[in-house]
N, C-alpha and C positions, 0 to 999 in steps of 0.2 A: 075484256078491258074493265079495269076497276073505276067507278067513279065515286068522287066525295060529294056529298051533299053539305052545304052550308047555309045557313039562314042568313038573311039579309043583316046588315048593321045599319042602324040608324043613329044619325048625330043631329043634336038639336041646338047647337050653339048660333045657327043662323036661322032666325024663325021665320023669315019672310020666305026662305027657299031650303026646303028639306033638303038634306043629303043622306043619298041611301047608298051604300056599298055593297054591291053585290057581286062576291066572286065568280069567274069564271075561268074555263082553262085555255086562258091566253098569257102570253108574258105581259106584264104590266110592270109601271114603276113602283119602286118602294116607296115613294114619297107619300102615300095615303097612311102610311103606319105614322105619321105625325098627327093626323086627325083625332084620336082617341086622347093624344096629348093635349090637344086643344081644347076638347071639351072637358076635359080635367081642370085644366086650366081656367076656363070661363067657371067652373063649377066652385072652385076654391077662391079665385082670384088673386092668385100669388102674382102675376104680372102687374095687375094694377095697383097692388100695395107696393110692389116695387117702385113703380113708374111714380106713385104719390110721394116717395122719399127724393125724388130727382127734381131740380130747378132748371126749367127749360127757358132760357135767356134769350132764344131766337125771336125776330119780330113775326109774330103771326101773318104778317099782310105780304110776308117774303118766305112763307114756309108751305110746302106742297104737301108734306105727310107729318102727320102729328107723332109727338113724342111717344105714345103708348103704341101706335103702328110700327115705329122703328125699334123699340125694345121687343116687341112680341118676335119681329121677323129676326132680329139678331139672337134671339134665346131660340127659337123654333129652328134657325137654320144651323146654330149650334147641336142642338139636340138630334137634328137629322144627318148631322156629319158631312 
């Protein structure tokens, strides 16, 4: 049986808790493919610049999720398919 050895992949966008992806020979979700896109977005600040162009007229006292959170969720959801 042939086994592939793949190195760990580390993401640094959440500094308080390191995220390490270590491939195993099991069936896993494909959702982890969005992690490199998230790290790239953090580095170039694309969604942050996009959100800066929007006006959030909602009352902050009645708002559970921030506009940047919702924009990122929508964009990454589209990218994830």
